[in-house]
C-alpha positions as CSV (number, residue, x, y, z in Angstrom):
1,X,-13.2,51.9,60.9
2,X,-11.8,49.8,58.0
3,X,-12.3,46.6,60.0
4,X,-15.9,47.6,60.9
5,X,-16.7,48.3,57.2
6,X,-15.1,45.0,56.2
7,X,-17.3,43.1,58.6
8,X,-20.4,44.9,57.6
9,X,-20.0,44.5,53.8
10,X,-18.7,41.0,54.0
11,X,-16.6,39.1,51.4
12,X,-17.2,41.7,48.6
13,X,-15.3,44.4,50.5
14,X,-12.5,41.9,51.5
15,X,-12.1,41.0,47.9
16,X,-11.8,44.6,46.8
17,X,-9.2,45.3,49.5
18,X,-7.4,42.2,48.5
19,X,-7.1,43.3,44.9
20,X,-5.9,46.7,46.0
21,X,-3.2,45.1,48.2
22,X,-2.2,42.7,45.5
23,X,-1.7,45.6,43.0
24,X,0.8,47.5,45.1
25,X,3.9,45.3,44.5
26,X,2.9,45.2,40.8
27,X,2.6,49.0,40.7
28,X,5.9,49.4,42.4
29,X,7.5,46.9,40.1
30,X,6.2,48.7,37.0
31,X,7.4,52.0,38.3
32,X,10.9,50.7,39.0
33,X,10.9,48.8,35.7
34,X,10.2,52.1,33.8
35,X,13.0,53.9,35.6
36,X,15.5,51.2,34.7
37,X,14.5,51.1,31.1
38,X,14.5,54.9,30.8
39,X,18.0,55.1,32.4
40,X,19.2,52.7,29.8
41,X,17.6,54.6,26.9
42,X,19.1,57.9,28.1
43,X,22.7,57.0,27.2
44,X,24.5,55.3,24.3
45,X,24.3,51.6,24.3
46,X,27.5,49.8,25.3
47,X,28.3,46.3,26.5
48,X,28.6,47.6,30.0
49,X,25.3,49.5,29.8
50,X,23.6,46.4,28.5
51,X,25.0,44.4,31.3
52,X,23.8,46.9,33.8
53,X,20.3,46.8,32.3
54,X,20.0,43.1,32.6
55,X,21.3,43.0,36.2
56,X,19.0,45.9,37.2
57,X,16.0,44.2,35.7
58,X,16.8,41.0,37.6
59,X,17.1,42.9,40.8
60,X,13.8,44.7,40.3
61,X,12.0,41.5,39.5
62,X,13.5,39.7,42.5
63,X,12.4,42.5,44.8
64,X,8.9,42.5,43.5
65,X,8.7,38.7,43.9
66,X,10.1,39.0,47.4
67,X,7.4,41.5,48.4
68,X,4.7,39.2,47.0
69,X,6.0,36.2,48.9
70,X,6.2,38.2,52.1
71,X,2.7,39.5,51.7
72,X,1.2,36.1,50.9
73,X,2.9,34.5,53.9
74,X,1.7,37.2,56.3
75,X,-2.0,37.0,55.2
76,X,-2.3,33.3,55.9
77,X,-2.8,33.7,59.7
78,X,-5.4,36.0,61.3
79,X,-4.3,38.6,63.8
80,X,-7.2,37.5,66.0
81,X,-5.7,35.3,68.7
82,X,-9.2,33.8,69.4
83,X,-9.4,32.5,65.9
84,X,-6.2,30.4,66.3
85,X,-6.1,27.1,68.2
86,X,-5.1,27.5,71.8
87,X,-3.1,24.3,71.8
88,X,-1.5,22.2,69.1
89,X,0.3,18.8,69.1
90,X,3.3,18.2,66.8
91,X,5.7,15.3,66.7
92,X,4.3,14.0,70.0
93,X,4.9,17.3,71.8
94,X,2.2,19.7,73.1
95,X,2.3,23.4,72.6
96,X,0.2,26.4,73.9
97,X,-0.4,29.6,72.1
98,X,1.6,32.7,73.2
99,X,1.7,35.7,70.8
100,X,2.5,36.8,67.3
101,X,6.2,37.2,66.8
102,X,8.3,38.2,63.7
103,X,10.7,35.7,62.1
104,X,13.2,36.4,59.4
105,X,12.9,33.8,56.7
106,X,15.2,33.2,53.7
107,X,13.6,32.8,50.3
108,X,15.1,32.5,46.8
109,X,14.2,36.2,46.3
110,X,15.9,37.4,49.5
111,X,14.9,37.6,53.2
112,X,11.3,38.3,54.3
113,X,9.8,39.0,57.7
114,X,6.8,36.8,58.6
115,X,4.7,37.5,61.7
116,X,2.9,34.4,63.1
117,X,1.7,33.0,66.4
118,X,4.4,31.4,68.5
119,X,3.5,28.4,70.6
120,X,5.3,27.5,73.8
121,X,6.3,23.9,74.5
122,X,4.4,22.4,77.4
123,X,7.7,21.2,78.8
124,X,9.8,24.0,80.2
125,X,13.1,24.6,78.5
126,X,12.1,23.0,75.2
127,X,12.0,24.8,71.9
128,X,8.7,26.4,70.8
129,X,6.9,26.2,67.5
130,X,5.5,28.4,64.7
131,X,2.7,26.2,63.2
132,X,2.6,28.5,60.2
133,X,6.2,27.7,59.4
134,X,5.3,24.0,59.5
135,X,2.4,24.6,57.0
136,X,4.8,26.4,54.7
137,X,7.5,23.9,54.9
138,X,10.0,26.4,56.4
139,X,12.8,24.1,57.6
140,X,15.9,24.3,59.6
141,X,17.9,27.5,58.9
142,X,14.6,29.4,58.5
143,X,14.5,28.9,54.8
144,X,11.7,28.1,52.3
145,X,11.5,24.8,50.4
146,X,12.3,26.5,47.1
147,X,15.6,28.0,48.5
148,X,16.5,24.8,50.4
149,X,16.1,22.8,47.2
150,X,18.5,25.1,45.3
151,X,21.0,25.1,48.2
152,X,20.9,21.3,48.5
153,X,21.6,20.8,44.8
154,X,24.4,23.2,44.8
155,X,26.0,21.7,47.9
156,X,26.5,18.4,46.1
157,X,29.3,19.8,44.0
158,X,30.6,22.8,45.9
159,X,32.2,23.5,49.3
160,X,30.5,25.3,52.1
161,X,32.4,28.5,51.4
162,X,31.3,28.4,47.7
163,X,27.7,27.8,48.6
164,X,27.7,30.7,51.1
165,X,29.3,33.0,48.5
166,X,26.6,32.0,46.1
167,X,23.9,32.7,48.6
168,X,25.3,36.2,49.2
169,X,25.8,36.9,45.5
170,X,22.5,35.5,44.1
171,X,20.1,35.9,47.0
172,X,21.5,38.6,49.3
173,X,21.7,36.1,52.2
174,X,24.6,36.0,54.7
175,X,24.7,32.5,56.3
176,X,27.2,30.9,58.6
177,X,28.6,27.4,58.2
178,X,26.5,26.3,61.1
179,X,23.3,27.6,59.6
180,X,24.1,26.1,56.2
181,X,24.7,22.7,57.8
182,X,21.5,22.9,59.9
183,X,19.5,23.8,56.8
184,X,20.9,20.8,54.8
185,X,20.4,18.4,57.7
186,X,16.8,19.5,58.1
187,X,16.2,19.2,54.3
188,X,17.6,15.7,54.3
189,X,15.5,14.7,57.3
190,X,12.4,16.0,55.7
191,X,13.0,14.1,52.5
192,X,14.2,10.8,54.1
193,X,10.7,9.2,54.5
194,X,10.0,9.6,50.8
195,X,13.4,8.6,49.3
196,X,13.1,4.8,49.3
197,X,9.7,4.9,47.6
198,X,10.9,7.3,45.0
199,X,14.0,5.2,44.3
200,X,11.8,2.0,43.9
201,X,9.4,3.8,41.6
202,X,12.3,5.0,39.4
203,X,13.8,1.4,39.2
204,X,10.5,-0.1,38.3
205,X,10.1,2.4,35.5
206,X,13.5,1.5,34.1
207,X,12.7,-2.2,34.4
208,X,9.5,-1.8,32.4
209,X,11.5,0.2,29.8
210,X,14.2,-2.6,29.7
211,X,11.6,-5.3,29.3
212,X,10.0,-3.5,26.3
213,X,13.4,-2.9,24.6
214,X,14.7,-4.9,21.7
215,X,17.9,-7.0,21.7
216,X,19.2,-10.4,22.4
217,X,20.1,-10.0,26.0
218,X,18.1,-10.3,29.2
219,X,17.5,-7.0,31.1
220,X,20.0,-6.6,33.9
221,X,19.5,-5.3,37.5
222,X,23.1,-4.6,38.6
223,X,24.1,-3.8,42.2
224,X,27.5,-2.3,43.0
225,X,29.3,-1.5,46.2
226,X,32.5,0.3,47.0
227,X,34.2,2.6,49.6
228,X,35.4,6.1,49.3
229,X,37.9,7.9,51.6
230,X,36.5,11.2,53.0
231,X,38.3,13.8,55.0
232,X,37.0,14.2,58.6
233,X,36.7,17.5,60.5
234,X,38.8,16.1,63.3
235,X,41.6,15.3,60.9
236,X,42.6,12.3,58.8
237,X,40.5,10.2,56.4
238,X,37.9,7.5,57.0
239,X,36.2,5.2,54.6
240,X,32.6,6.0,53.7
241,X,30.4,3.5,51.9
242,X,28.7,3.8,48.5
243,X,26.4,1.6,46.5
244,X,24.6,1.7,43.2
245,X,21.6,-0.1,41.6
246,X,21.4,0.1,37.8
247,X,19.2,-1.2,35.1
248,X,20.4,-2.2,31.6
249,X,18.2,-3.0,28.6
250,X,18.4,-5.8,26.1
251,X,21.1,-4.0,24.1
252,X,23.2,-3.6,27.3
253,X,22.5,0.2,27.5
254,X,22.3,1.6,31.0
255,X,18.9,3.2,31.5
256,X,19.6,4.7,34.9
257,X,21.3,4.4,38.3
258,X,20.2,4.9,41.9
259,X,23.1,6.1,44.1
260,X,23.4,5.4,47.8
261,X,26.0,6.7,50.2
262,X,26.8,6.7,53.9
263,X,29.4,8.4,56.0
264,X,32.0,6.2,57.7
265,X,30.4,3.6,60.0
266,X,31.7,0.4,61.5
267,X,30.8,-2.6,59.3
268,X,28.7,-0.3,57.1
269,X,25.5,-1.6,58.6
270,X,23.3,1.3,57.5
271,X,24.3,1.0,53.8
272,X,23.7,-2.7,54.0
273,X,20.2,-2.2,55.3
274,X,19.4,0.5,52.7
275,X,20.7,-1.4,49.7
276,X,19.0,-4.7,50.8
277,X,15.7,-3.0,51.4
278,X,15.7,-1.3,48.0
279,X,16.6,-4.5,46.2
280,X,13.9,-6.4,48.1
281,X,11.2,-3.8,47.6
282,X,11.9,-3.5,43.9
283,X,11.8,-7.3,43.3
284,X,8.6,-7.6,45.3
285,X,6.8,-4.9,43.3
286,X,8.2,-6.1,39.9
287,X,5.6,-8.3,38.1
288,X,7.7,-9.1,35.0
289,X,10.3,-11.8,34.5
290,X,13.2,-11.8,36.9
291,X,16.0,-9.8,35.3
292,X,19.6,-11.0,35.2
293,X,21.1,-10.1,38.6
294,X,24.7,-8.9,38.7
295,X,26.9,-7.7,41.6
296,X,29.9,-5.6,40.6
297,X,32.6,-4.8,43.2
298,X,36.3,-4.6,43.9
299,X,37.8,-7.1,46.3
300,X,37.2,-5.1,49.5
301,X,36.2,-6.9,52.7
302,X,32.8,-5.1,53.0
303,X,31.6,-5.9,49.4
304,X,32.8,-9.5,49.8
305,X,31.0,-9.9,53.1
306,X,27.8,-8.4,51.6
307,X,27.8,-11.0,48.8
308,X,28.4,-14.0,51.1
309,X,26.0,-12.9,53.9
310,X,23.2,-11.3,51.9
311,X,23.1,-11.8,48.2
312,X,24.3,-15.4,48.0
313,X,21.5,-16.4,50.4
314,X,18.8,-14.0,49.1
315,X,15.4,-15.4,48.0
316,X,12.8,-13.8,45.9
317,X,10.6,-11.8,48.3
318,X,7.4,-12.9,46.5
319,X,8.0,-16.5,45.4
320,X,10.6,-17.6,47.9
321,X,12.9,-19.1,45.2
322,X,16.6,-18.7,45.5
323,X,18.0,-15.8,43.4
324,X,21.2,-16.2,41.4
325,X,23.5,-13.2,41.6
326,X,26.5,-13.2,39.3
327,X,29.4,-11.7,41.2
328,X,31.8,-9.7,39.0
329,X,35.0,-8.1,40.1
330,X,35.5,-4.9,38.1
331,X,38.2,-4.9,35.4
332,X,40.1,-1.9,36.8
333,X,40.7,-3.4,40.2
334,X,41.7,-6.8,38.7
335,X,44.2,-4.9,36.6
336,X,45.8,-3.3,39.6
337,X,46.7,-6.8,40.9
338,X,47.9,-7.7,37.4
339,X,50.2,-4.7,37.5
340,X,51.6,-5.8,40.9
341,X,52.4,-9.2,39.4
342,X,54.2,-7.5,36.5
343,X,56.3,-5.4,38.9
344,X,57.2,-8.5,40.9
345,X,58.2,-10.4,37.7
346,X,60.1,-7.7,35.8
347,X,60.8,-5.0,38.4
348,X,58.8,-1.8,38.5
349,X,58.6,0.5,35.4
350,X,60.5,-1.7,33.0
351,X,59.7,-1.9,29.3
352,X,59.4,-5.7,29.5
353,X,57.0,-5.5,32.4
354,X,54.9,-2.8,30.7
355,X,54.7,-4.9,27.5
356,X,53.6,-8.1,29.4
357,X,51.1,-6.0,31.5
358,X,49.5,-4.6,28.3
359,X,49.3,-8.1,26.7
360,X,47.8,-9.7,29.8
361,X,45.1,-6.9,30.1
362,X,44.0,-7.8,26.5
363,X,43.9,-11.5,27.3
364,X,42.0,-10.9,30.5
365,X,39.4,-8.8,28.8
366,X,39.0,-10.5,25.4
367,X,39.9,-14.2,25.6
368,X,37.7,-17.0,26.8
369,X,39.0,-18.3,30.1
370,X,41.3,-15.2,30.0
371,X,41.9,-15.2,33.8
372,X,43.2,-18.8,33.8
373,X,45.5,-18.0,30.8
374,X,46.9,-14.9,32.5
375,X,47.7,-16.9,35.7
376,X,49.3,-19.7,33.7
377,X,51.6,-17.2,31.9
378,X,52.5,-15.5,35.2
379,X,53.5,-18.7,37.0
380,X,55.5,-19.9,34.0
381,X,57.4,-16.6,34.0
382,X,58.0,-16.9,37.8
383,X,59.6,-20.3,37.3
384,X,61.9,-19.1,34.6
385,X,63.0,-15.7,36.0
386,X,65.2,-15.1,39.1
387,X,63.4,-13.3,41.9
388,X,64.0,-12.2,45.5
389,X,62.0,-13.5,48.4
390,X,60.2,-10.1,48.6
391,X,59.3,-10.2,45.0
392,X,57.8,-13.7,45.4
393,X,55.8,-12.5,48.4
394,X,54.3,-9.7,46.4
395,X,53.7,-11.9,43.4
396,X,51.7,-14.5,45.3
397,X,49.7,-11.8,47.2
398,X,48.6,-10.3,43.9
399,X,48.1,-13.8,42.3
400,X,45.7,-14.8,45.1
């Protein structure tokens, strides 16, 4: 009867019913809100009572928001099967309509149940599809974009166990490690097509800011590359690869950095492609004067190989002129070799060795031609001091 009246009276009746439906979560929210406030007022105020008030208000608000999200998701798709497409195509796969099925979806306010049409894959044995989930951006792990964004940000600095505990505590969601990993993998896959363009846009903004800055130095576009040892699930450690691309203004202030990373891979080919593509795209789009180009690394084989094979031969993507990259070995890693020379000359952890090491660090950092002066001092000491064959081997290895 309600459906018949709705069809007869048209949009006006639908609008009235929509307002009534929308009011229910708000009415329930107001009722529960009044109950929480009245309970607080009924007893003497204490720190514990005030804590309980705030936590209860948060829970009431979250439940009201959860109900609204659930209602809005369920009203997007008609119950009339004839009103839905009989077939859809998604990611080069064909699907045919079956029936409405419920799905439990995680949101930042808690879990909701959404009923939507399920489409069967045209190929037997392949996974089906909820087109409504695609429209809403519900990704792997059956979670909304808002929740996935929060989970991804938290996962950067916390372990899986910590993220799962946070999900249970803050959102009332119980996830397994497999579900968490699937959600993060799906989130990353969904963002991947947009990352490179966003990174380039950010770099171009910093370059414009650097060009407008005041100071006596040229703006700098600095690339960096390094490795990091990461623990593997099968035991042991392997070297992952990392890279940075930073912009410095005319006062040598760093305006921002783009960070790249890749799990362990032979010859680090993926990181090489990503870093090279980002540098090339940025220089191609940049219309101002070419910034000073710097490459900062340790003396690892992969960073060395990248300079010799890629940066040293790189040409400007728009003009075709050869680009000049200044290759800089970072001070910390140079000092580790300086320390090894000190140990070889004076023995490890001796006052004389520590004193020479500290003096040479200052020479290296502050003096013109500091590296040459450090090496000259080291070879003179080697000639004057007795040393074993092993010490000489370690000395020349660090010297080189």
